[in-house]
All heavy atoms as TSV, in Angstrom:
chain	resi	resn	atom	element	x	y	z
A	1	MET	N	N	34.546	-3.856	3.722
A	1	MET	CA	C	33.641	-4.975	3.727
A	1	MET	C	C	32.392	-4.613	2.935
A	1	MET	O	O	31.796	-3.571	3.168
A	1	MET	CB	C	33.291	-5.337	5.171
A	1	MET	CG	C	32.335	-6.495	5.282
A	1	MET	SD	S	31.936	-6.892	6.987
A	1	MET	CE	C	33.175	-8.116	7.280
A	2	PRO	N	N	31.954	-5.461	1.991
A	2	PRO	CA	C	30.782	-5.144	1.183
A	2	PRO	C	C	29.493	-5.170	2.004
A	2	PRO	O	O	29.372	-5.919	2.965
A	2	PRO	CB	C	30.773	-6.228	0.113
A	2	PRO	CG	C	31.706	-7.284	0.571
A	2	PRO	CD	C	32.594	-6.698	1.612
A	3	THR	N	N	28.569	-4.307	1.604
A	3	THR	CA	C	27.252	-4.258	2.239
A	3	THR	C	C	26.432	-5.457	1.794
A	3	THR	O	O	26.423	-5.797	0.611
A	3	THR	CB	C	26.523	-2.962	1.819
A	3	THR	OG1	O	27.365	-1.861	2.111
A	3	THR	CG2	C	25.215	-2.807	2.552
A	4	PRO	N	N	25.703	-6.123	2.727
A	4	PRO	CA	C	24.873	-7.258	2.325
A	4	PRO	C	C	23.800	-6.819	1.333
A	4	PRO	O	O	23.252	-5.728	1.440
A	4	PRO	CB	C	24.234	-7.739	3.621
A	4	PRO	CG	C	24.864	-6.966	4.719
A	4	PRO	CD	C	25.648	-5.851	4.128
A	5	THR	N	N	23.522	-7.665	0.372
A	5	THR	CA	C	22.523	-7.375	-0.645
A	5	THR	C	C	21.177	-7.965	-0.221
A	5	THR	O	O	21.113	-9.099	0.225
A	5	THR	CB	C	22.935	-7.988	-1.991
A	5	THR	OG1	O	24.221	-7.501	-2.330
A	5	THR	CG2	C	21.957	-7.629	-3.078
A	6	CYS	N	N	20.137	-7.176	-0.354
A	6	CYS	CA	C	18.788	-7.655	-0.049
A	6	CYS	C	C	18.231	-8.386	-1.262
A	6	CYS	O	O	18.564	-8.063	-2.399
A	6	CYS	CB	C	17.874	-6.487	0.296
A	6	CYS	SG	S	18.309	-5.638	1.817
A	7	CYS	N	N	17.371	-9.347	-1.001
A	7	CYS	CA	C	16.662	-10.064	-2.070
A	7	CYS	C	C	15.170	-9.993	-1.781
A	7	CYS	O	O	14.751	-10.092	-0.632
A	7	CYS	CB	C	17.095	-11.522	-2.113
A	7	CYS	SG	S	18.806	-11.745	-2.587
A	8	ARG	N	N	14.380	-9.807	-2.818
A	8	ARG	CA	C	12.926	-9.718	-2.666
A	8	ARG	C	C	12.257	-10.998	-3.130
A	8	ARG	O	O	12.658	-11.599	-4.122
A	8	ARG	CB	C	12.370	-8.555	-3.479
A	8	ARG	CG	C	12.823	-7.215	-2.985
A	8	ARG	CD	C	12.184	-6.113	-3.777
A	8	ARG	NE	N	12.835	-4.847	-3.484
A	8	ARG	CZ	C	12.539	-3.716	-4.074
A	8	ARG	NH1	N	11.617	-3.679	-5.014
A	8	ARG	NH2	N	13.168	-2.617	-3.747
A	9	THR	N	N	11.211	-11.391	-2.400
A	9	THR	CA	C	10.366	-12.516	-2.771
A	9	THR	C	C	8.999	-11.962	-3.134
A	9	THR	O	O	8.381	-11.251	-2.331
A	9	THR	CB	C	10.225	-13.503	-1.586
A	9	THR	OG1	O	11.519	-13.950	-1.215
A	9	THR	CG2	C	9.349	-14.677	-1.969
A	10	LEU	N	N	8.525	-12.261	-4.325
A	10	LEU	CA	C	7.230	-11.773	-4.785
A	10	LEU	C	C	6.116	-12.462	-4.000
A	10	LEU	O	O	6.064	-13.690	-3.934
A	10	LEU	CB	C	7.075	-12.044	-6.285
A	10	LEU	CG	C	5.844	-11.465	-6.950
A	10	LEU	CD1	C	5.848	-9.941	-6.866
A	10	LEU	CD2	C	5.777	-11.912	-8.402
A	11	LEU	N	N	5.246	-11.679	-3.374
A	11	LEU	CA	C	4.118	-12.212	-2.614
A	11	LEU	C	C	2.833	-12.201	-3.424
A	11	LEU	O	O	2.007	-13.106	-3.292
A	11	LEU	CB	C	3.917	-11.404	-1.327
A	11	LEU	CG	C	5.089	-11.365	-0.344
A	11	LEU	CD1	C	4.782	-10.411	0.801
A	11	LEU	CD2	C	5.397	-12.764	0.170
A	12	ALA	N	N	2.657	-11.164	-4.223
A	12	ALA	CA	C	1.432	-11.035	-5.025
A	12	ALA	C	C	1.705	-10.123	-6.209
A	12	ALA	O	O	2.520	-9.201	-6.116
A	12	ALA	CB	C	0.298	-10.462	-4.184
A	13	HIS	N	N	1.003	-10.389	-7.309
A	13	HIS	CA	C	1.181	-9.604	-8.532
A	13	HIS	C	C	-0.166	-9.496	-9.225
A	13	HIS	O	O	-0.866	-10.484	-9.388
A	13	HIS	CB	C	2.186	-10.307	-9.446
A	13	HIS	CG	C	2.395	-9.609	-10.751
A	13	HIS	ND1	N	3.163	-8.474	-10.857
A	13	HIS	CD2	C	1.923	-9.870	-11.981
A	13	HIS	CE1	C	3.157	-8.068	-12.117
A	13	HIS	NE2	N	2.411	-8.912	-12.811
A	14	GLY	N	N	-0.547	-8.289	-9.584
A	14	GLY	CA	C	-1.788	-8.053	-10.305
A	14	GLY	C	C	-1.538	-7.097	-11.449
A	14	GLY	O	O	-0.398	-6.672	-11.677
A	15	PRO	N	N	-2.599	-6.718	-12.179
A	15	PRO	CA	C	-2.424	-5.840	-13.333
A	15	PRO	C	C	-1.930	-4.434	-12.982
A	15	PRO	O	O	-1.302	-3.776	-13.794
A	15	PRO	CB	C	-3.811	-5.783	-13.973
A	15	PRO	CG	C	-4.749	-6.288	-12.958
A	15	PRO	CD	C	-3.977	-7.142	-11.991
A	16	SER	N	N	-2.161	-3.979	-11.745
A	16	SER	CA	C	-1.741	-2.616	-11.408
A	16	SER	C	C	-0.879	-2.527	-10.156
A	16	SER	O	O	-0.454	-1.435	-9.786
A	16	SER	CB	C	-2.969	-1.723	-11.241
A	16	SER	OG	O	-3.778	-2.226	-10.200
A	17	ALA	N	N	-0.622	-3.642	-9.504
A	17	ALA	CA	C	0.164	-3.600	-8.269
A	17	ALA	C	C	0.955	-4.888	-8.077
A	17	ALA	O	O	0.611	-5.931	-8.627
A	17	ALA	CB	C	-0.742	-3.372	-7.067
A	18	GLU	N	N	2.003	-4.762	-7.264
A	18	GLU	CA	C	2.844	-5.910	-6.938
A	18	GLU	C	C	3.327	-5.730	-5.499
A	18	GLU	O	O	3.612	-4.613	-5.075
A	18	GLU	CB	C	4.036	-5.935	-7.894
A	18	GLU	CG	C	5.002	-7.057	-7.677
A	18	GLU	CD	C	6.103	-7.029	-8.726
A	18	GLU	OE1	O	5.820	-7.330	-9.894
A	18	GLU	OE2	O	7.244	-6.690	-8.344
A	19	VAL	N	N	3.380	-6.830	-4.748
A	19	VAL	CA	C	3.847	-6.780	-3.367
A	19	VAL	C	C	4.962	-7.807	-3.204
A	19	VAL	O	O	4.818	-8.959	-3.601
A	19	VAL	CB	C	2.706	-7.084	-2.365
A	19	VAL	CG1	C	3.219	-7.012	-0.933
A	19	VAL	CG2	C	1.543	-6.127	-2.553
A	20	ALA	N	N	6.073	-7.359	-2.626
A	20	ALA	CA	C	7.213	-8.247	-2.405
A	20	ALA	C	C	7.743	-8.044	-0.989
A	20	ALA	O	O	7.606	-6.972	-0.407
A	20	ALA	CB	C	8.320	-7.959	-3.415
A	21	ARG	N	N	8.347	-9.108	-0.440
A	21	ARG	CA	C	8.999	-9.027	0.871
A	21	ARG	C	C	10.506	-9.066	0.653
A	21	ARG	O	O	11.010	-9.895	-0.093
A	21	ARG	CB	C	8.592	-10.186	1.764
A	21	ARG	CG	C	9.261	-10.149	3.134
A	21	ARG	CD	C	9.091	-11.437	3.911
A	21	ARG	NE	N	7.712	-11.815	4.031
A	21	ARG	CZ	C	6.945	-11.603	5.109
A	21	ARG	NH1	N	7.460	-11.023	6.152
A	21	ARG	NH2	N	5.697	-12.006	5.129
A	22	CYS	N	N	11.201	-8.178	1.328
A	22	CYS	CA	C	12.654	-8.094	1.223
A	22	CYS	C	C	13.284	-8.892	2.373
A	22	CYS	O	O	12.682	-9.007	3.452
A	22	CYS	CB	C	13.065	-6.626	1.304
A	22	CYS	SG	S	14.804	-6.346	0.988
A	23	THR	N	N	14.463	-9.415	2.152
A	23	THR	CA	C	15.144	-10.158	3.209
A	23	THR	C	C	15.483	-9.270	4.406
A	23	THR	O	O	15.693	-9.772	5.507
A	23	THR	CB	C	16.433	-10.814	2.674
A	23	THR	OG1	O	17.239	-9.818	2.044
A	23	THR	CG2	C	16.124	-11.935	1.709
A	24	CYS	N	N	15.497	-7.952	4.220
A	24	CYS	CA	C	15.741	-7.040	5.344
A	24	CYS	C	C	14.475	-6.805	6.166
A	24	CYS	O	O	14.509	-6.110	7.172
A	24	CYS	CB	C	16.313	-5.710	4.849
A	24	CYS	SG	S	15.171	-4.725	3.887
A	25	GLY	N	N	13.333	-7.383	5.724
A	25	GLY	CA	C	12.094	-7.287	6.486
A	25	GLY	C	C	11.083	-6.297	5.954
A	25	GLY	O	O	9.937	-6.296	6.393
A	26	HIS	N	N	11.450	-5.459	5.013
A	26	HIS	CA	C	10.510	-4.492	4.460
A	26	HIS	C	C	9.563	-5.157	3.466
A	26	HIS	O	O	9.901	-6.143	2.822
A	26	HIS	CB	C	11.246	-3.353	3.742
A	26	HIS	CG	C	11.920	-2.426	4.669
A	26	HIS	ND1	N	13.281	-2.373	4.794
A	26	HIS	CD2	C	11.424	-1.500	5.535
A	26	HIS	CE1	C	13.604	-1.459	5.691
A	26	HIS	NE2	N	12.503	-0.919	6.162
A	27	ILE	N	N	8.384	-4.568	3.352
A	27	ILE	CA	C	7.413	-4.943	2.329
A	27	ILE	C	C	7.469	-3.845	1.280
A	27	ILE	O	O	7.479	-2.658	1.608
A	27	ILE	CB	C	5.978	-5.039	2.910
A	27	ILE	CG1	C	5.923	-6.043	4.065
A	27	ILE	CG2	C	4.978	-5.382	1.823
A	27	ILE	CD1	C	6.201	-7.481	3.687
A	28	HIS	N	N	7.512	-4.229	0.012
A	28	HIS	CA	C	7.550	-3.274	-1.096
A	28	HIS	C	C	6.239	-3.367	-1.862
A	28	HIS	O	O	5.932	-4.415	-2.436
A	28	HIS	CB	C	8.730	-3.582	-2.023
A	28	HIS	CG	C	10.050	-3.428	-1.358
A	28	HIS	ND1	N	10.817	-2.294	-1.519
A	28	HIS	CD2	C	10.742	-4.241	-0.526
A	28	HIS	CE1	C	11.925	-2.429	-0.808
A	28	HIS	NE2	N	11.904	-3.602	-0.203
A	29	LEU	N	N	5.464	-2.290	-1.853
A	29	LEU	CA	C	4.215	-2.191	-2.598
A	29	LEU	C	C	4.486	-1.331	-3.819
A	29	LEU	O	O	4.782	-0.143	-3.688
A	29	LEU	CB	C	3.114	-1.559	-1.731
A	29	LEU	CG	C	1.823	-1.172	-2.434
A	29	LEU	CD1	C	1.139	-2.389	-3.045
A	29	LEU	CD2	C	0.897	-0.453	-1.460
A	30	SER	N	N	4.425	-1.949	-4.991
A	30	SER	CA	C	4.689	-1.221	-6.243
A	30	SER	C	C	3.375	-0.970	-6.962
A	30	SER	O	O	2.591	-1.889	-7.203
A	30	SER	CB	C	5.624	-2.038	-7.141
A	30	SER	OG	O	6.863	-2.220	-6.504
A	31	LEU	N	N	3.149	0.296	-7.291
A	31	LEU	CA	C	1.970	0.738	-8.039
A	31	LEU	C	C	2.489	1.452	-9.278
A	31	LEU	O	O	2.936	2.590	-9.192
A	31	LEU	CB	C	1.111	1.690	-7.200
A	31	LEU	CG	C	0.651	1.167	-5.847
A	31	LEU	CD1	C	0.125	2.291	-4.985
A	31	LEU	CD2	C	-0.406	0.097	-6.062
A	32	GLY	N	N	2.466	0.754	-10.403
A	32	GLY	CA	C	3.047	1.334	-11.607
A	32	GLY	C	C	4.522	1.610	-11.373
A	32	GLY	O	O	5.246	0.762	-10.868
A	33	PRO	N	N	4.987	2.826	-11.662
A	33	PRO	CA	C	6.412	3.133	-11.509
A	33	PRO	C	C	6.815	3.509	-10.079
A	33	PRO	O	O	7.976	3.734	-9.800
A	33	PRO	CB	C	6.599	4.337	-12.437
A	33	PRO	CG	C	5.280	5.014	-12.405
A	33	PRO	CD	C	4.259	3.901	-12.313
A	34	MET	N	N	5.863	3.543	-9.154
A	34	MET	CA	C	6.143	3.981	-7.790
A	34	MET	C	C	6.187	2.781	-6.842
A	34	MET	O	O	5.351	1.894	-6.917
A	34	MET	CB	C	5.030	4.933	-7.334
A	34	MET	CG	C	5.158	5.401	-5.919
A	34	MET	SD	S	3.834	6.530	-5.434
A	34	MET	CE	C	2.414	5.466	-5.497
A	35	THR	N	N	7.165	2.762	-5.932
A	35	THR	CA	C	7.251	1.712	-4.921
A	35	THR	C	C	7.249	2.348	-3.548
A	35	THR	O	O	7.978	3.306	-3.287
A	35	THR	CB	C	8.525	0.868	-5.099
A	35	THR	OG1	O	8.491	0.253	-6.382
A	35	THR	CG2	C	8.636	-0.205	-4.033
A	36	ILE	N	N	6.417	1.793	-2.669
A	36	ILE	CA	C	6.319	2.258	-1.290
A	36	ILE	C	C	6.890	1.155	-0.405
A	36	ILE	O	O	6.449	0.011	-0.476
A	36	ILE	CB	C	4.859	2.559	-0.905
A	36	ILE	CG1	C	4.263	3.596	-1.849
A	36	ILE	CG2	C	4.772	3.004	0.547
A	36	ILE	CD1	C	2.770	3.747	-1.726
A	37	ARG	N	N	7.853	1.507	0.423
A	37	ARG	CA	C	8.470	0.540	1.329
A	37	ARG	C	C	7.872	0.739	2.713
A	37	ARG	O	O	7.773	1.863	3.203
A	37	ARG	CB	C	9.976	0.762	1.359
A	37	ARG	CG	C	10.711	-0.294	2.152
A	37	ARG	CD	C	12.178	-0.046	2.118
A	37	ARG	NE	N	12.467	1.183	2.862
A	37	ARG	CZ	C	13.620	1.814	2.824
A	37	ARG	NH1	N	14.597	1.385	2.067
A	37	ARG	NH2	N	13.809	2.904	3.532
A	38	MET	N	N	7.464	-0.364	3.358
A	38	MET	CA	C	6.812	-0.283	4.665
A	38	MET	C	C	7.082	-1.551	5.462
A	38	MET	O	O	7.567	-2.537	4.913
A	38	MET	CB	C	5.311	-0.077	4.484
A	38	MET	CG	C	4.606	-1.243	3.795
A	38	MET	SD	S	2.906	-0.922	3.316
A	38	MET	CE	C	3.130	-0.066	1.777
A	39	ASP	N	N	6.720	-1.530	6.731
A	39	ASP	CA	C	6.808	-2.749	7.521
A	39	ASP	C	C	5.477	-3.504	7.412
A	39	ASP	O	O	4.501	-2.999	6.852
A	39	ASP	CB	C	7.186	-2.454	8.975
A	39	ASP	CG	C	6.173	-1.583	9.708
A	39	ASP	OD1	O	4.994	-1.541	9.313
A	39	ASP	OD2	O	6.572	-0.948	10.693
A	40	GLU	N	N	5.450	-4.715	7.943
A	40	GLU	CA	C	4.261	-5.559	7.787
A	40	GLU	C	C	3.041	-4.967	8.481
A	40	GLU	O	O	1.916	-5.057	7.969
A	40	GLU	CB	C	4.565	-6.957	8.330
A	40	GLU	CG	C	3.548	-7.991	7.906
A	40	GLU	CD	C	3.960	-9.407	8.253
A	40	GLU	OE1	O	5.164	-9.667	8.426
A	40	GLU	OE2	O	3.059	-10.246	8.348
A	41	ASP	N	N	3.214	-4.346	9.645
A	41	ASP	CA	C	2.080	-3.729	10.347
A	41	ASP	C	C	1.457	-2.609	9.519
A	41	ASP	O	O	0.235	-2.460	9.484
A	41	ASP	CB	C	2.518	-3.179	11.712
A	41	ASP	CG	C	2.834	-4.282	12.710
A	41	ASP	OD1	O	2.360	-5.425	12.528
A	41	ASP	OD2	O	3.568	-4.006	13.678
A	42	THR	N	N	2.286	-1.829	8.856
A	42	THR	CA	C	1.774	-0.758	8.004
A	42	THR	C	C	1.016	-1.330	6.818
A	42	THR	O	O	-0.027	-0.794	6.429
A	42	THR	CB	C	2.927	0.149	7.539
A	42	THR	OG1	O	3.596	0.671	8.691
A	42	THR	CG2	C	2.417	1.298	6.681
A	43	LEU	N	N	1.505	-2.424	6.242
A	43	LEU	CA	C	0.786	-3.075	5.143
A	43	LEU	C	C	-0.611	-3.491	5.591
A	43	LEU	O	O	-1.592	-3.269	4.885
A	43	LEU	CB	C	1.562	-4.283	4.621
A	43	LEU	CG	C	0.871	-5.084	3.514
A	43	LEU	CD1	C	0.701	-4.241	2.253
A	43	LEU	CD2	C	1.650	-6.358	3.219
A	44	HIS	N	N	-0.724	-4.062	6.793
A	44	HIS	CA	C	-2.038	-4.449	7.322
A	44	HIS	C	C	-2.938	-3.224	7.493
A	44	HIS	O	O	-4.130	-3.264	7.144
A	44	HIS	CB	C	-1.890	-5.172	8.659
A	44	HIS	CG	C	-1.429	-6.578	8.527
A	44	HIS	ND1	N	-2.257	-7.620	8.189
A	44	HIS	CD2	C	-0.206	-7.116	8.673
A	44	HIS	CE1	C	-1.572	-8.735	8.138
A	44	HIS	NE2	N	-0.310	-8.464	8.428
A	45	ALA	N	N	-2.391	-2.130	8.002
A	45	ALA	CA	C	-3.174	-0.907	8.194
A	45	ALA	C	C	-3.655	-0.355	6.858
A	45	ALA	O	O	-4.813	0.078	6.724
A	45	ALA	CB	C	-2.351	0.141	8.948
A	46	VAL	N	N	-2.783	-0.366	5.849
A	46	VAL	CA	C	-3.165	0.110	4.513
A	46	VAL	C	C	-4.273	-0.773	3.951
A	46	VAL	O	O	-5.255	-0.288	3.367
A	46	VAL	CB	C	-1.937	0.145	3.570
A	46	VAL	CG1	C	-2.345	0.356	2.132
A	46	VAL	CG2	C	-0.964	1.220	4.013
A	47	TRP	N	N	-4.149	-2.086	4.130
A	47	TRP	CA	C	-5.156	-3.047	3.657
A	47	TRP	C	C	-6.533	-2.721	4.253
A	47	TRP	O	O	-7.539	-2.680	3.540
A	47	TRP	CB	C	-4.723	-4.461	4.024
A	47	TRP	CG	C	-5.746	-5.507	3.728
A	47	TRP	CD1	C	-6.612	-6.087	4.608
A	47	TRP	CD2	C	-6.044	-6.084	2.453
A	47	TRP	NE1	N	-7.405	-6.994	3.960
A	47	TRP	CE2	C	-7.073	-7.010	2.641
A	47	TRP	CE3	C	-5.511	-5.904	1.181
A	47	TRP	CZ2	C	-7.590	-7.757	1.595
A	47	TRP	CZ3	C	-6.038	-6.656	0.149
A	47	TRP	CH2	C	-7.059	-7.562	0.358
A	48	HIS	N	N	-6.576	-2.471	5.556
A	48	HIS	CA	C	-7.849	-2.156	6.207
A	48	HIS	C	C	-8.413	-0.822	5.725
A	48	HIS	O	O	-9.616	-0.701	5.501
A	48	HIS	CB	C	-7.678	-2.148	7.731
A	48	HIS	CG	C	-7.511	-3.520	8.300
A	48	HIS	ND1	N	-8.518	-4.453	8.334
A	48	HIS	CD2	C	-6.423	-4.124	8.823
A	48	HIS	CE1	C	-8.066	-5.571	8.863
A	48	HIS	NE2	N	-6.791	-5.408	9.163
A	49	THR	N	N	-7.560	0.157	5.539
A	49	THR	CA	C	-8.014	1.463	5.053
A	49	THR	C	C	-8.583	1.352	3.648
A	49	THR	O	O	-9.630	1.938	3.343
A	49	THR	CB	C	-6.859	2.479	5.090
A	49	THR	OG1	O	-6.363	2.573	6.427
A	49	THR	CG2	C	-7.319	3.850	4.614
A	50	MET	N	N	-7.906	0.604	2.770
A	50	MET	CA	C	-8.407	0.414	1.405
A	50	MET	C	C	-9.745	-0.338	1.422
A	50	MET	O	O	-10.651	-0.009	0.651
A	50	MET	CB	C	-7.382	-0.346	0.555
A	50	MET	CG	C	-6.072	0.388	0.377
A	50	MET	SD	S	-6.242	1.928	-0.521
A	50	MET	CE	C	-6.352	1.306	-2.169
A	51	GLY	N	N	-9.863	-1.322	2.299
A	51	GLY	CA	C	-11.133	-2.041	2.435
A	51	GLY	C	C	-12.254	-1.115	2.872
A	51	GLY	O	O	-13.375	-1.184	2.347
A	52	ASP	N	N	-11.973	-0.234	3.836
A	52	ASP	CA	C	-12.970	0.747	4.277
A	52	ASP	C	C	-13.398	1.636	3.115
A	52	ASP	O	O	-14.585	1.941	2.946
A	52	ASP	CB	C	-12.414	1.624	5.406
A	52	ASP	CG	C	-12.215	0.864	6.706
A	52	ASP	OD1	O	-12.746	-0.256	6.848
A	52	ASP	OD2	O	-11.499	1.401	7.584
A	53	ALA	N	N	-12.434	2.061	2.308
A	53	ALA	CA	C	-12.743	2.924	1.162
A	53	ALA	C	C	-13.612	2.186	0.141
A	53	ALA	O	O	-14.581	2.758	-0.382
A	53	ALA	CB	C	-11.453	3.412	0.507
A	54	LEU	N	N	-13.293	0.931	-0.131
A	54	LEU	CA	C	-14.087	0.159	-1.098
A	54	LEU	C	C	-15.507	-0.071	-0.594
A	54	LEU	O	O	-16.468	0.005	-1.364
A	54	LEU	CB	C	-13.405	-1.177	-1.395
A	54	LEU	CG	C	-12.161	-1.070	-2.262
A	54	LEU	CD1	C	-11.414	-2.401	-2.289
A	54	LEU	CD2	C	-12.534	-0.647	-3.670
A	55	ARG	N	N	-15.654	-0.347	0.707
A	55	ARG	CA	C	-17.005	-0.512	1.270
A	55	ARG	C	C	-17.791	0.789	1.180
A	55	ARG	O	O	-18.972	0.794	0.851
A	55	ARG	CB	C	-16.918	-1.009	2.707
A	55	ARG	CG	C	-16.616	-2.503	2.802
A	55	ARG	CD	C	-16.700	-3.006	4.236
A	55	ARG	NE	N	-15.626	-2.486	5.077
A	55	ARG	CZ	C	-14.384	-2.954	5.076
A	55	ARG	NH1	N	-14.051	-3.942	4.276
A	55	ARG	NH2	N	-13.479	-2.430	5.876
A	56	ALA	N	N	-17.145	1.919	1.455
A	56	ALA	CA	C	-17.822	3.218	1.362
A	56	ALA	C	C	-18.236	3.504	-0.071
A	56	ALA	O	O	-19.334	4.014	-0.321
A	56	ALA	CB	C	-16.908	4.326	1.885
A	57	LEU	N	N	-17.381	3.179	-1.032
A	57	LEU	CA	C	-17.719	3.399	-2.440
A	57	LEU	C	C	-18.884	2.531	-2.887
A	57	LEU	O	O	-19.721	2.961	-3.674
A	57	LEU	CB	C	-16.504	3.107	-3.337
A	57	LEU	CG	C	-15.408	4.164	-3.336
A	57	LEU	CD1	C	-14.181	3.631	-4.087
A	57	LEU	CD2	C	-15.904	5.450	-3.978
A	58	SER	N	N	-18.953	1.320	-2.381
A	58	SER	CA	C	-20.008	0.408	-2.831
A	58	SER	C	C	-21.381	0.772	-2.278
A	58	SER	O	O	-22.388	0.439	-2.877
A	58	SER	CB	C	-19.661	-1.034	-2.450
A	58	SER	OG	O	-19.721	-1.215	-1.061
A	59	ARG	N	N	-21.424	1.474	-1.156
A	59	ARG	CA	C	-22.736	1.806	-0.589
A	59	ARG	C	C	-23.152	3.257	-0.814
A	59	ARG	O	O	-24.278	3.616	-0.559
A	59	ARG	CB	C	-22.768	1.463	0.889
A	59	ARG	CG	C	-21.895	2.294	1.765
A	59	ARG	CD	C	-22.069	1.925	3.240
A	59	ARG	NE	N	-21.105	2.633	4.025
A	59	ARG	CZ	C	-19.973	2.118	4.500
A	59	ARG	NH1	N	-19.694	0.863	4.263
A	59	ARG	NH2	N	-19.159	2.840	5.214
A	60	ALA	N	N	-22.236	4.091	-1.267
A	60	ALA	CA	C	-22.548	5.511	-1.455
A	60	ALA	C	C	-22.786	5.805	-2.936
A	60	ALA	O	O	-21.995	5.404	-3.775
A	60	ALA	CB	C	-21.408	6.373	-0.940
A	61	PRO	N	N	-23.871	6.500	-3.246
A	61	PRO	CA	C	-24.086	6.895	-4.642
A	61	PRO	C	C	-23.021	7.908	-5.058
A	61	PRO	O	O	-22.521	8.670	-4.224
A	61	PRO	CB	C	-25.473	7.535	-4.629
A	61	PRO	CG	C	-25.700	7.949	-3.209
A	61	PRO	CD	C	-24.908	7.001	-2.360
A	62	GLU	N	N	-22.689	7.890	-6.337
A	62	GLU	CA	C	-21.693	8.845	-6.839
A	62	GLU	C	C	-22.266	10.241	-6.752
A	62	GLU	O	O	-23.400	10.498	-7.101
A	62	GLU	CB	C	-21.322	8.520	-8.280
A	62	GLU	CG	C	-20.136	9.302	-8.757
A	62	GLU	CD	C	-19.650	8.833	-10.116
A	62	GLU	OE1	O	-19.754	7.641	-10.401
A	62	GLU	OE2	O	-19.190	9.689	-10.870
A	63	ARG	N	N	-21.464	11.170	-6.276
A	63	ARG	CA	C	-21.917	12.558	-6.165
A	63	ARG	C	C	-20.771	13.494	-6.469
A	63	ARG	O	O	-19.644	13.070	-6.665
A	63	ARG	CB	C	-22.506	12.838	-4.795
A	63	ARG	CG	C	-21.706	12.275	-3.677
A	63	ARG	CD	C	-22.319	12.496	-2.348
A	63	ARG	NE	N	-21.240	12.178	-1.415
A	63	ARG	CZ	C	-21.359	12.093	-0.148
A	63	ARG	NH1	N	-22.499	12.311	0.406
A	63	ARG	NH2	N	-20.339	11.806	0.606
A	64	THR	N	N	-21.053	14.774	-6.444
A	64	THR	CA	C	-20.043	15.777	-6.742
A	64	THR	C	C	-18.934	15.724	-5.692
A	64	THR	O	O	-19.204	15.561	-4.507
A	64	THR	CB	C	-20.683	17.179	-6.748
A	64	THR	OG1	O	-21.834	17.152	-7.582
A	64	THR	CG2	C	-19.715	18.218	-7.249
A	65	ALA	N	N	-17.728	15.891	-6.145
A	65	ALA	CA	C	-16.578	15.847	-5.239
A	65	ALA	C	C	-16.645	16.978	-4.229
A	65	ALA	O	O	-17.039	18.096	-4.538
A	65	ALA	CB	C	-15.284	15.935	-6.032
A	66	GLU	N	N	-16.278	16.650	-2.989
A	66	GLU	CA	C	-16.234	17.634	-1.917
A	66	GLU	C	C	-14.791	17.774	-1.452
A	66	GLU	O	O	-14.006	16.840	-1.559
A	66	GLU	CB	C	-17.103	17.173	-0.746
A	66	GLU	CG	C	-18.563	17.029	-1.113
A	66	GLU	CD	C	-19.385	16.438	0.025
A	66	GLU	OE1	O	-18.873	16.357	1.157
A	66	GLU	OE2	O	-20.519	16.052	-0.225
A	67	PRO	N	N	-14.438	18.927	-0.903
A	67	PRO	CA	C	-13.068	19.086	-0.405
A	67	PRO	C	C	-12.786	18.070	0.700
A	67	PRO	O	O	-13.655	17.762	1.504
A	67	PRO	CB	C	-13.029	20.503	0.145
A	67	PRO	CG	C	-14.296	21.156	-0.267
A	67	PRO	CD	C	-15.246	20.099	-0.725
A	68	VAL	N	N	-11.576	17.574	0.719
A	68	VAL	CA	C	-11.164	16.636	1.754
A	68	VAL	C	C	-10.658	17.421	2.944
A	68	VAL	O	O	-9.845	18.329	2.800
A	68	VAL	CB	C	-10.050	15.704	1.219
A	68	VAL	CG1	C	-9.542	14.795	2.302
A	68	VAL	CG2	C	-10.547	14.926	0.026
A	69	THR	N	N	-11.158	17.078	4.132
A	69	THR	CA	C	-10.685	17.744	5.339
A	69	THR	C	C	-9.481	16.988	5.874
A	69	THR	O	O	-9.293	15.813	5.596
A	69	THR	CB	C	-11.788	17.782	6.414
A	69	THR	OG1	O	-12.195	16.446	6.697
A	69	THR	CG2	C	-12.977	18.600	5.942
A	70	ALA	N	N	-8.683	17.672	6.639
A	70	ALA	CA	C	-7.478	17.053	7.193
A	70	ALA	C	C	-7.890	15.927	8.127
A	70	ALA	O	O	-8.740	16.093	8.995
A	70	ALA	CB	C	-6.658	18.090	7.939
A	71	GLY	N	N	-7.299	14.771	7.932
A	71	GLY	CA	C	-7.586	13.622	8.778
A	71	GLY	C	C	-6.365	13.241	9.579
A	71	GLY	O	O	-5.498	14.062	9.858
A	72	GLY	N	N	-6.275	11.971	9.907
A	72	GLY	CA	C	-5.178	11.507	10.711
A	72	GLY	C	C	-3.975	11.062	9.900
A	72	GLY	O	O	-3.042	10.501	10.439
A	73	TRP	N	N	-3.990	11.291	8.597
A	73	TRP	CA	C	-2.909	10.835	7.725
A	73	TRP	C	C	-1.656	11.627	8.009
A	73	TRP	O	O	-1.670	12.833	8.170
A	73	TRP	CB	C	-3.309	10.978	6.273
A	73	TRP	CG	C	-2.298	10.463	5.337
A	73	TRP	CD1	C	-2.080	9.165	5.003
A	73	TRP	CD2	C	-1.353	11.224	4.580
A	73	TRP	NE1	N	-1.061	9.061	4.105
A	73	TRP	CE2	C	-0.584	10.317	3.826
A	73	TRP	CE3	C	-1.059	12.558	4.483
A	73	TRP	CZ2	C	0.433	10.722	2.989
A	73	TRP	CZ3	C	-0.044	12.960	3.646
A	73	TRP	CH2	C	0.679	12.030	2.901
A	74	LYS	N	N	-0.532	10.922	8.106
A	74	LYS	CA	C	0.748	11.586	8.345
A	74	LYS	C	C	1.658	11.329	7.160
A	74	LYS	O	O	1.643	10.254	6.583
A	74	LYS	CB	C	1.413	11.022	9.584
A	74	LYS	CG	C	0.655	11.252	10.831
A	74	LYS	CD	C	1.407	10.637	11.986
A	74	LYS	CE	C	0.480	10.343	13.121
A	74	LYS	NZ	N	1.125	9.581	14.166
A	75	GLN	N	N	2.463	12.284	6.852
A	75	GLN	CA	C	3.416	12.146	5.745
A	75	GLN	C	C	4.700	11.552	6.236
A	75	GLN	O	O	5.131	11.732	7.307
A	75	GLN	CB	C	3.655	13.493	5.100
A	75	GLN	CG	C	4.461	13.407	3.860
A	75	GLN	CD	C	4.540	14.745	3.172
A	75	GLN	OE1	O	4.232	15.755	3.762
A	75	GLN	NE2	N	4.927	14.746	1.935
């Protein structure tokens, strides 16, 4: 019996990223040649984290890079 084929629906497209929803329920975030597959809750979490980073960049003056300490990020 053949495996069902997934189909993606494009949700958003920009100059450096694209987001699509798959019929299997995954969200596909494509950044250039790389695609990250995640569930919808993870997409929301990534959105909030990116927003936090943009707010921090907008209020902090540019300075010399400092080493990044281990945070709560999991691989």
